[in-house]
C-alpha positions in Angstrom: 100.9 123.3 94.0 99.4 121.8 97.1 96.5 122.4 99.4 97.3 125.3 101.6 96.6 123.4 104.9 99.1 120.7 103.8 101.8 123.3 103.1 101.3 124.8 106.5 101.5 121.4 108.2 104.6 120.4 106.2 106.3 123.6 107.3 105.9 122.4 110.8 103.7 125.4 112.0 100.8 123.2 113.2 98.8 120.1 112.3 96.7 120.0 109.1 93.5 120.1 111.1 94.6 123.2 113.0 95.7 124.8 109.7 92.2 124.2 108.3 90.7 126.0 111.4 93.1 129.0 110.9 92.1 129.2 107.2 88.4 129.2 108.1 89.1 131.9 110.7 90.6 134.2 108.1 94.1 134.1 109.6 95.9 132.9 106.5 97.1 135.2 103.7 98.7 134.2 100.4 100.5 136.9 98.5 98.6 139.5 100.5 95.2 138.0 99.9 93.1 136.6 102.8 92.2 132.9 102.2 89.2 131.3 103.7 88.5 128.4 101.2 90.0 125.0 102.2 90.5 124.0 98.6 92.9 126.8 97.9 96.3 125.7 96.5 99.7 127.3 96.8 103.4 126.5 96.9 106.3 127.6 99.0 107.2 130.0 96.2 104.2 132.1 97.4 104.3 134.4 100.4 102.2 132.5 103.0 101.4 134.3 106.3 99.7 132.4 109.1 98.6 134.7 112.0 101.4 137.0 110.9 104.1 134.3 110.7 105.9 133.7 107.4 105.6 130.0 106.4 108.7 128.5 104.7 109.7 125.1 103.6 111.4 122.9 106.1 114.3 120.6 105.4 113.1 117.0 105.5 114.4 114.9 108.4 114.1 111.2 109.0 115.0 109.4 112.2 115.4 105.8 113.3 114.5 105.4 117.0 114.7 102.5 119.4 111.4 102.9 121.3 111.5 101.9 124.9 108.7 100.1 126.8 106.2 102.3 128.5 106.3 105.1 125.9 103.4 106.2 123.7 103.6 106.9 120.0 101.7 110.2 120.0 102.8 113.8 120.0 100.9 114.5 123.2 99.3 112.2 125.8 96.2 113.2 127.8 97.3 110.9 130.6 100.6 112.6 131.0 102.6 109.6 129.9 106.0 109.8 128.3 105.8 110.1 124.5 108.3 109.4 121.8 108.8 113.1 121.2 110.2 113.5 124.7 113.3 111.9 123.2 113.6 114.5 120.4 113.9 117.7 122.4 117.0 118.6 120.5 115.2 118.4 117.1 114.1 121.9 116.0 111.2 120.7 113.7 107.8 119.2 114.1 108.2 115.5 113.6 105.8 112.6 114.2 106.0 108.8 114.3 105.4 106.7 111.1 102.7 104.4 112.4 102.5 103.3 116.0 104.0 100.8 118.4 101.9 99.9 121.4 102.7 101.4 124.8 104.4 98.1 125.9 106.0 97.3 122.5 109.7 98.2 121.9 112.0 98.5 119.0 112.3 100.0 115.5 110.3 103.2 114.9 110.7 105.9 112.2 109.9 109.5 112.9 109.9 112.3 110.3 108.5 115.7 109.3 107.8 114.4 105.7 104.1 113.6 105.6 104.1 112.1 102.1 106.9 109.7 103.1 105.1 108.8 106.3 101.8 108.1 104.4 103.6 106.0 101.8 105.4 103.9 104.5 102.1 103.2 106.3 100.0 102.4 103.3 99.0 98.7 103.1 99.7 98.6 99.4 103.4 99.4 100.1 103.7 96.0 101.8 106.8 96.9 103.7 107.8 94.0 106.0 108.0 94.5 109.8 109.9 91.8 111.7 108.8 91.2 115.3 110.0 88.9 118.1 107.1 88.0 120.5 107.2 86.2 123.9 103.8 84.6 124.4 101.9 82.7 127.1 101.7 79.0 126.7 103.5 76.4 124.5 102.9 77.1 120.8 102.8 74.0 118.8 103.9 73.3 115.2 100.3 72.6 114.3 99.3 76.1 115.5 102.1 77.6 113.4 100.8 75.8 110.4 97.3 77.3 111.1 98.8 80.8 111.1 100.7 80.2 107.9 97.4 79.3 106.2 96.0 82.7 107.2 93.8 84.0 110.0 90.8 86.3 109.8 91.3 89.7 111.6 88.8 92.5 111.2 87.1 90.9 108.2 90.4 90.4 106.5 92.4 87.3 105.9 96.0 87.9 107.2 98.9 85.9 106.0 102.2 86.5 107.9 105.1 86.9 105.4 107.1 84.6 107.7 106.5 82.9 111.1 108.8 80.7 113.1 108.6 79.0 116.5 112.0 80.1 117.9 111.9 78.6 121.4 109.7 77.1 124.1 110.1 77.1 127.8 108.1 74.4 129.6 109.2 75.6 133.0 107.7 79.1 132.5 105.1 77.9 130.0 106.1 80.5 127.4 107.2 80.5 123.8 109.3 82.8 121.6 107.9 83.5 118.1 109.5 85.3 115.2 106.9 86.9 112.9 107.1 89.1 109.8 104.0 91.1 108.7 103.1 93.9 106.3 99.4 94.6 106.6 99.5 97.6 109.0 96.5 96.5 111.2 96.5 97.9 114.8 97.8 95.4 117.3 98.2 92.9 114.5 100.8 90.6 116.1 98.8 90.4 119.3 95.6 89.7 117.4 97.3 87.0 115.3 98.6 85.2 118.4 95.3 85.6 120.2 93.6 83.9 117.3 95.3 80.6 118.4 94.9 81.2 122.1 98.2 82.8 123.1 98.5 86.2 124.7 101.6 88.3 123.9 103.7 89.1 127.0 106.5 91.0 125.3 106.8 92.3 121.8 109.8 93.9 120.0 110.0 95.2 116.4 113.4 94.2 115.3 113.2 95.5 111.7 111.3 97.8 109.4 112.0 96.7 105.9 115.8 96.5 105.8 116.3 98.8 108.8 117.4 97.3 112.0 118.4 98.8 115.4 122.1 98.0 115.0 123.9 99.5 118.0 121.0 101.7 119.0 120.2 101.3 122.7 116.7 101.7 124.1 115.7 105.4 123.8 118.5 106.2 121.3 118.0 107.6 117.8 120.0 108.4 114.6 119.2 110.2 111.4 118.5 108.0 108.3 120.9 108.5 105.4 119.8 109.8 102.1 120.5 106.3 100.7 118.3 104.6 103.3 115.4 107.0 102.7 115.7 106.4 98.9 115.7 102.6 99.5 112.5 102.8 101.6 110.8 104.9 98.9 111.9 102.3 96.2 110.6 99.4 98.3 107.2 101.1 98.6 106.6 102.3 95.1 107.9 99.2 93.3 105.3 96.9 94.9 
């Protein structure tokens, strides 16, 4: 048994917030009874009608996507920019991204219609490593890397990168390439970490989410995750 608005959202009919509005408006019926209380629980074994539409359980789907630069990680953008869902027009279910990559950040992104899975993957306690490669302004020194390894304060929280390495410096262009692995889930985390030592991120790519890498996926391409991969991700999160 789950909250009714959650079931409606899981079935892909609408968002949880919209489902709550429909319940308040008296447009939701369970086994023939009008429901207006948000705390009401039900299951997919019940007959659930929303505005006359029968709600049924959807098959869970999980995708690995190579997000291009200049694409937003939202289901709809008020500015009319391209969203990640524009690459999923052939998917006949309501999916959404697991977390976000910035507009100018590329690389590994998971999308799914499984809300519980998404929440587990994003929860800080799951501590799933995300591996990034960043091109930054200026020449990063070994001393600055040591500072980052000791932890930096971001949003009143001490952040310790799982791993950080100075990969390359280019004195001609005055830039550096940094490899960094994090698991905290703070917005713009890599950019904030590098800014704390005086270096702005020019380019950022997420190369891996846990054990998942892009493999042969080109920019804008996707593939379905296997049952084994989904199970491995679950195990990584719950066994922390």
